Phi, psi and omega in degrees: 000134178282165179297321180297318179298319180295318179299314179298321177299317180295312180297316179299320180296314181289321178292326180291329180288315183081343177234171182292146179240138177297148181303319179299324178293320179297312183294331185267350184238338179274126182301142180095313168291317185306317182307320180272325186292324181281353177288152176275357178281116183297329179294318180291324178295320179291329177295319177298320180295316180294322179298320178296318181294321176295318179298319177301316182295315182291322177294322178298323180293334177274358179097008179256104185262120175271112183287128180277129181218158175266128180231156178275128178248117182295325183293334179260346181058037179196173178278139182227175179288134179220172182219148180223147176237115181275132178299325183293336178269345186262318180272155171292150180291159173290150175249146179211157176257134188304322184269357185287146175271115185248158177295130182304328183287352181297335185287342183253080182262138178290341180283341181055044181269153176287167179225153176241125182260127179260143172285153178306323180293324178291324179296320179296320178297317179299315181299311182296317181295315181296320181296317181292319178295319180296334182279347178279112186266162174081018178212167185290334181297319180299313179300317181294323180294318178296320179293318178297320179295321178297322180287320179296329182295341175295324181268318184233091182306333181297338180301325181296347179291347180293343177248034184298335180299334186270338190241346185259131176252150180289142179294151181284164178296326180294321178297313182298322179294311180300317180300312183297316181295318179292321179298317178295323180296322177296316185287323185261359183057053181232132181293157181232134175253146184196172168261126184238130181275113177270109186291331180294324179263352180057048180203158177269143179224153176283137179225145167239117189245133171262101185283112180275327182190166178229153182207154174254118181227124179055038177080007181234138178275135180234151171245127176257126183187187180263130174270121182291325179295324181263350185047051182201158177293138177217161177239121186246140172276128184295326183286358176257011182258146175225153172056040181288130180217143177291148176274121185281160174072197183294331179298337182275345183284147176204167177241140177279129182301143175297141179094349180289131176220128179297336179303331181296342184251343187298326186270003181273148174280163181305327180282358177255001189271045171215169177260012180293160179292129185285152175244129178281120180242128177254130179231163172240127179246129181279158177289143004267356180302328179303324183294319180294315182301313180294318179299328178278358179073028181269130178075179178247122180288122177250344174211104191298314183222121178269181184298327181267012180087003179274201183205152174251134183223155176244141178232143172266101189258119177263327177238110188287325185300307180296328179293315179296320180290331173293314180298327181301329183290344179272356182063221181269016174280353180231147181221134173276123180271321178195152002282164182297329182296321179288323177299318180294321179294321178294317179300318179294322179293318179299315179298318182296315182291319180297321180295324181294327180262005183295000000 
């Protein structure tokens, strides 16, 4: 085992505990110290102790301070020397923009980290500077700028927009037409007929929609309204519509129910945008992606910090397809723990996507 591996094992052990650990517990449970400490050879035990002392000194030189504390040890029936690593001292603070609208649950983070608030003008400077440095090719600064933007995007997803030329595609003519027809339908209270691709059934179907409102969520436009075929509220993705046309005459007129507010849907994730019965899904997200998910207030944290610095979260999933496709973006940094049926679907989706790009 290399020194770096041993350091990572030590840091993960202390961060995972959250409380001070006796030195004997560290030596007997952290790999590489453990191999010598559990030996009956006094020379090897002393070697493990000296190795730990050297590691403490070298980590301190890197800015990682192990706080020395006195802890009660049951095996010794007395107080002994212990060490603690505070997450707030180890991780960089969260960043936020003062005028940004954030999820209220963002304030209750299990990591208990400090935050740094940027003014909008400071954010603009950061964006411009990062963009200019990233455009300079053939040197380490460009690579560092792209890396920094990737890390910043965990706290401020908007930062990733500085490379929008690389990731944003122009909308199709069909999308622009559907958007315009739906927008007019919302304003004039006129129904819209179209061909709609139902991804769950993998087929196009005729739809007549009474558009009550429109919203932009996670970079995708949705129309919230009543489906006349289903006689029920539905949420439609605008980019899955074709041949959108207003319904002429009296048949096209409708009334929006009293009490309807588009605000009721704005804070929902894509997998919450149906009225279907929810399924509780538990996942484990590895570090550092876990930090972004928790910071965005997504899901319910059921285990704040696992041994590898990740987290376990629960989600109330009403629409499994968008949820699975969201999980797919994390690669193998995420694992479905339960239910088994959702885990099986994610595995099948990964296999299908891999085969397509083989």
